[in-house]
C-alpha positions as CSV (number, residue, x, y, z in Angstrom):
1,M,-21.1,18.1,32.1
2,S,-17.2,18.7,31.4
3,F,-15.8,18.1,28.0
4,S,-14.4,14.6,25.5
5,I,-11.4,15.9,23.0
6,L,-12.5,15.0,19.7
7,G,-8.8,15.1,17.7
8,T,-5.3,16.2,18.6
9,G,-2.4,17.4,16.7
10,S,0.8,19.0,17.0
11,A,4.2,20.5,15.8
12,L,7.9,21.1,15.3
13,P,11.0,22.5,14.3
14,E,12.9,21.0,11.8
15,R,16.1,22.2,12.9
16,V,17.3,19.1,15.8
17,V,20.1,20.4,17.7
18,T,21.9,17.2,19.6
19,N,23.2,16.9,22.3
20,E,26.5,16.5,20.8
21,E,26.5,20.4,19.3
22,L,26.2,21.6,22.7
23,S,29.0,20.2,23.7
24,H,31.3,22.4,21.0
25,M,28.8,25.6,22.8
26,V,29.2,25.5,26.0
27,D,30.7,22.8,28.6
28,T,29.2,19.4,28.6
29,S,28.5,16.7,26.9
30,D,26.1,13.5,25.4
31,A,26.6,11.8,28.5
32,W,26.5,14.1,31.7
33,I,22.7,16.0,29.5
34,R,21.4,12.3,29.1
35,T,21.7,10.9,32.3
36,R,20.9,13.7,34.3
37,T,18.1,14.7,32.6
38,G,17.7,12.3,29.3
39,I,17.2,14.9,27.3
40,R,19.2,13.5,24.0
41,E,18.0,16.3,21.2
42,R,16.0,18.4,20.7
43,R,13.3,21.1,18.3
44,V,14.8,24.7,17.6
45,C,13.3,27.5,15.6
46,S,15.3,28.0,12.6
47,S,13.1,29.4,10.2
48,E,9.6,28.6,11.9
49,T,8.3,30.6,14.4
50,V,6.6,30.1,17.1
51,T,3.2,31.1,15.6
52,E,3.9,29.2,12.3
53,L,4.1,26.0,14.7
54,A,1.0,26.9,16.3
55,C,-1.3,26.9,13.1
56,Q,-0.4,23.7,11.8
57,A,-0.9,21.6,15.0
58,A,-4.2,23.2,15.8
59,A,-5.2,22.3,11.7
60,K,-4.1,18.7,12.8
61,A,-6.2,19.1,15.4
62,L,-9.2,20.1,13.7
63,T,-8.7,17.7,10.8
64,D,-8.1,15.3,13.3
65,S,-10.9,16.0,15.0
66,G,-13.9,15.9,12.1
67,C,-14.3,19.9,13.2
68,T,-13.7,23.0,10.5
69,A,-12.6,26.7,11.9
70,A,-16.3,28.6,11.3
71,E,-17.3,26.6,14.1
72,L,-15.5,26.4,16.9
73,D,-16.5,29.0,19.3
74,L,-13.6,29.8,22.0
75,I,-9.9,29.8,21.5
76,I,-7.3,29.8,24.8
77,C,-3.4,29.8,23.8
78,A,-0.8,28.6,26.3
79,T,2.3,30.2,25.0
80,I,5.2,32.6,27.0
81,S,6.8,33.0,23.6
82,A,4.7,34.3,21.9
83,D,5.8,36.5,18.5
84,Y,3.9,39.5,19.6
85,A,3.2,41.0,22.3
86,T,-0.2,41.9,21.2
87,P,-2.1,40.8,19.7
88,S,-2.5,37.9,21.2
89,M,-0.9,35.0,20.0
90,A,-4.7,33.3,19.6
91,C,-6.3,35.9,18.0
92,I,-3.6,35.6,14.9
93,L,-4.5,32.1,14.3
94,Q,-8.1,32.6,14.9
95,D,-8.1,34.9,11.5
96,K,-5.2,32.3,9.9
97,L,-7.7,29.7,10.6
98,G,-10.2,31.5,9.2
99,A,-12.7,31.3,12.8
100,H,-14.8,33.9,14.2
101,C,-14.5,33.0,17.6
102,P,-13.1,35.3,20.7
103,A,-9.9,34.2,21.6
104,F,-7.5,35.0,24.2
105,D,-4.0,34.1,25.8
106,I,-2.8,32.0,28.9
107,N,0.5,32.4,30.3
108,A,1.1,29.8,33.1
109,A,4.8,28.8,32.0
110,C,4.8,24.9,31.7
111,T,1.4,24.2,32.9
112,G,-0.3,26.3,31.0
113,F,-1.5,23.5,28.4
114,L,-3.6,22.1,31.9
115,Y,-5.0,26.1,32.3
116,A,-6.4,25.8,29.4
117,L,-8.6,23.5,29.7
118,D,-9.6,23.9,33.2
119,I,-10.4,27.4,31.8
120,A,-12.3,25.3,28.9
121,A,-14.4,23.1,31.6
122,G,-15.9,26.3,32.7
123,Y,-17.1,27.6,29.8
124,F,-18.9,23.6,28.8
125,A,-20.4,24.0,32.6
126,R,-22.1,27.5,31.5
127,K,-22.9,25.1,28.2
128,A,-21.3,28.7,26.9
129,D,-19.8,27.0,23.6
130,Q,-20.0,23.7,22.1
131,K,-15.9,24.0,20.0
132,I,-13.5,24.3,22.1
133,L,-9.5,25.1,20.4
134,V,-6.6,24.3,23.2
135,V,-3.7,25.9,21.5
136,A,0.2,25.7,23.1
137,A,3.2,26.3,21.5
138,E,6.0,27.6,22.5
139,A,9.8,29.0,21.3
140,M,11.7,28.6,24.7
141,S,15.1,28.8,22.0
142,R,14.1,32.4,22.3
143,L,14.2,32.9,26.0
144,I,17.5,30.9,26.6
145,D,20.9,32.0,27.6
146,W,22.8,29.8,25.1
147,Q,26.3,30.2,26.9
148,D,24.1,29.0,30.0
149,R,25.0,25.1,30.4
150,S,21.7,25.0,33.3
151,T,19.5,25.9,30.8
152,C,20.6,25.2,27.2
153,V,20.2,21.9,27.3
154,L,17.7,21.6,28.8
155,F,14.8,23.3,26.1
156,G,13.1,22.9,22.7
157,D,10.5,24.3,20.9
158,G,7.2,23.7,19.5
159,A,2.9,22.9,19.9
160,G,0.5,21.2,20.4
161,A,-3.4,21.5,20.2
162,A,-6.6,20.0,21.3
163,V,-10.3,20.1,19.8
164,L,-12.5,19.3,23.1
165,G,-16.1,19.6,22.4
166,A,-19.3,18.6,25.1
167,G,-18.8,15.1,26.4
168,D,-18.2,14.6,29.7
169,G,-14.4,12.9,29.9
170,L,-12.7,15.3,32.1
171,L,-13.6,13.5,35.1
172,A,-10.9,15.8,37.4
173,I,-8.9,18.5,37.0
174,R,-6.8,21.3,39.4
175,T,-4.9,23.8,38.8
176,G,-3.0,26.0,41.2
177,A,-0.1,28.0,42.1
178,K,2.9,28.3,45.0
179,G,3.6,32.8,43.9
180,S,7.8,32.9,43.4
181,I,10.3,34.5,41.1
182,A,13.3,33.6,42.6
183,P,13.4,29.6,41.8
184,L,12.5,29.9,38.0
185,Y,12.0,33.4,35.9
186,A,12.5,34.9,32.2
187,P,13.1,39.4,32.7
188,S,11.0,40.8,30.4
189,S,13.0,43.3,27.9
190,W,12.4,47.1,28.9
191,G,13.5,48.2,25.6
192,N,15.4,52.1,25.4
193,S,12.8,54.2,27.8
194,P,14.9,57.1,28.5
195,F,13.0,58.1,31.1
196,Y,14.2,54.0,33.0
197,T,16.7,53.6,36.1
198,G,16.5,51.1,37.5
199,N,18.0,47.8,36.5
200,S,17.7,45.6,33.5
201,A,18.1,42.6,33.2
202,Q,19.5,39.9,30.7
203,P,16.0,38.6,29.2
204,Y,16.9,34.8,29.6
205,L,15.9,32.3,32.0
206,V,17.1,31.8,35.5
207,M,16.9,29.0,37.0
208,E,17.9,28.3,40.5
209,G,17.4,23.7,39.6
210,Q,17.2,22.1,42.9
211,E,14.6,24.4,44.9
212,V,12.5,23.8,41.4
213,F,13.9,19.9,41.1
214,R,12.4,19.3,45.1
215,F,9.1,21.6,44.1
216,A,8.5,19.4,40.8
217,V,8.3,16.3,42.1
218,T,6.5,17.3,45.5
219,S,3.2,19.4,42.9
220,M,3.4,15.9,41.1
221,V,2.4,13.8,43.3
222,Q,-0.1,15.9,45.5
223,T,-1.7,17.0,42.4
224,V,-2.3,13.5,41.3
225,E,-3.4,12.4,44.1
226,D,-5.8,14.7,44.7
227,V,-7.8,14.1,40.8
228,L,-7.6,10.5,41.7
229,A,-9.0,11.0,44.8
230,Q,-12.0,12.9,43.6
231,T,-12.6,10.5,40.7
232,G,-12.5,8.0,43.5
233,V,-10.0,6.4,40.4
234,R,-7.6,3.9,41.7
235,K,-4.0,4.1,40.4
236,E,-3.7,0.6,38.9
237,E,-7.1,2.3,36.8
238,L,-5.0,4.2,34.8
239,A,-3.3,2.9,31.5
240,W,-1.4,5.9,31.3
241,V,0.3,8.6,32.9
242,L,1.5,11.5,30.9
243,P,3.7,14.4,32.9
244,H,5.8,17.4,32.2
245,Q,9.0,16.9,30.1
246,A,11.2,18.5,32.7
247,N,13.4,16.0,33.2
248,I,13.6,11.8,33.4
249,R,14.7,11.7,37.3
250,I,11.9,14.7,38.5
251,I,9.5,12.2,36.3
252,D,10.8,8.2,38.0
253,A,11.1,10.4,41.5
254,A,6.8,11.4,41.8
255,L,6.5,7.8,40.0
256,S,8.2,6.4,42.5
257,R,6.4,7.9,45.0
258,L,3.0,7.8,43.8
259,K,4.3,3.8,43.2
260,I,2.7,3.6,39.5
261,G,4.8,1.3,37.1
262,S,7.3,3.1,34.2
263,E,5.2,0.7,32.6
264,K,2.9,3.4,32.5
265,C,4.8,6.2,31.4
266,L,4.3,8.2,27.8
267,T,7.3,10.3,27.7
268,N,10.0,12.0,25.0
269,I,11.8,13.7,26.8
270,A,14.5,12.1,24.7
271,D,13.9,13.3,21.7
272,H,11.9,17.4,22.6
273,G,12.7,17.6,25.8
274,N,10.8,20.7,27.6
275,T,8.6,22.5,25.6
276,S,7.3,24.0,28.1
277,A,3.4,24.9,28.2
278,A,3.4,22.4,25.0
279,C,4.5,19.6,26.4
280,A,2.0,17.5,27.5
281,A,-0.3,18.9,24.6
282,I,3.3,17.2,22.0
283,L,2.9,14.3,24.2
284,L,-1.0,13.6,23.9
285,D,-1.3,14.2,20.4
286,E,2.2,12.1,19.5
287,A,-0.2,9.1,21.9
288,N,-3.1,9.5,20.0
289,R,-1.3,9.1,16.6
290,A,0.2,5.6,17.9
291,G,-2.3,4.2,18.1
292,K,-1.5,3.9,22.4
293,L,-5.0,5.4,23.8
294,K,-7.6,3.0,23.6
295,K,-11.3,3.9,24.1
296,G,-12.2,4.4,27.2
297,D,-8.9,5.3,28.7
298,L,-8.3,7.0,32.3
299,L,-5.2,9.6,31.9
300,A,-3.7,10.7,34.3
301,M,-2.4,14.3,33.6
302,T,0.2,16.5,35.6
303,A,3.2,19.4,35.0
304,F,4.7,21.9,37.0
305,G,5.5,25.7,36.1
306,G,7.1,29.4,36.8
307,G,4.8,31.5,38.3
308,L,5.1,28.3,40.5
309,T,2.2,26.9,38.8
310,T,0.8,23.3,39.0
311,G,-2.0,21.1,37.2
312,A,-2.8,17.7,37.2
313,C,-6.8,16.7,36.3
314,I,-8.1,12.8,34.8
315,L,-9.6,12.4,31.7
316,R,-11.3,9.8,29.9
317,W,-10.3,9.2,26.3
318,D,-13.4,9.4,24.4
319,K,-11.8,9.3,20.9
C-alpha cells in the first residue's frame, strides 16, 4: 500500500517581474537570462504572504480531490521561507482550512515536495492515515539579494499542493542528501542579541553556480535511473518527466544523459522561474488542469536542492 494522488492545486502571486524589468535593476539583459536559464518572467509576492499562497493552493487541491479539510489525517508543508519560525506553516494551514489533524513543516529546499511525498508514503505504509495534504510553498523573493544578478534572476514565488489517498499510485521513491553548505545556502538572521560576537552574514541566498550545475545533472540522472530500475519501468513507458525547474540547461543536460526526448518533459520555468520546493507541485497541478495527465500515465519526478538534497519518484496517475 502506498498512495494515489486525489487532487492538486497551485497559487501564484499577481505581480509579474519580467527580465526586462530586472535589466533596469542589475547589470543583465533579457537575452542573457533567457539563453542561460530559460526564464522569461517570474511571479513575486507584493501584497500576498506565502501562507496565503499555501492556503489557496491547498483549498484548490481539496476541491479537486472531492475531500474536505475535516477528512484530513495529516498536513505536511515543505518550505524554506515560511512567514513564521513558529508556528509552522502546516499548523497555520490546519487552522485556516478547518482541519483537526497533526501538522508539521519540513525543510529539504527544492527537493521538499518529494521529501514530503516520501514521508507521506511511510504513514500510508503503516496504515495510519487515509487522507494526507502535502503543500510546498515558497516566497524566495524574501531570501534573494536583489542586487545580486547571479541569483535574483533565477527565483520566483508560488505554492502547490496535493491531496493523497491510500492507493498504489506511488511505484517507487528515493530521497537522499550529500551534506554540504558551501554550494547553496542562505544564512539565518542572528537578530539583535547583545551577547553574540561572531560574524553574522546577510540573510540572502548564496550559490556557487557551476558546482550546483554539476551536482544537479548528476543527481537527477542517478535518482531517475535508480527509481526506474527499482520499478522495472522502461524509459519508453514514461508518459511525462517532471524535473525541478532550476535551469533549462540543467534539464536539457539531464534528459540528454538519460536519453529521454524533450517531448516527454514538462516545464514551466519560462513563466515561473525556480520556486524551490513548490516547483514540482505547481508543475504537477498545471499539467493536471491542462488535461495532459491521463489515467494510467507513468510519471517520473526528480529534484535537487540545498542541503544538498536529492529525490526522484515514479508515479502512476490514478486520477
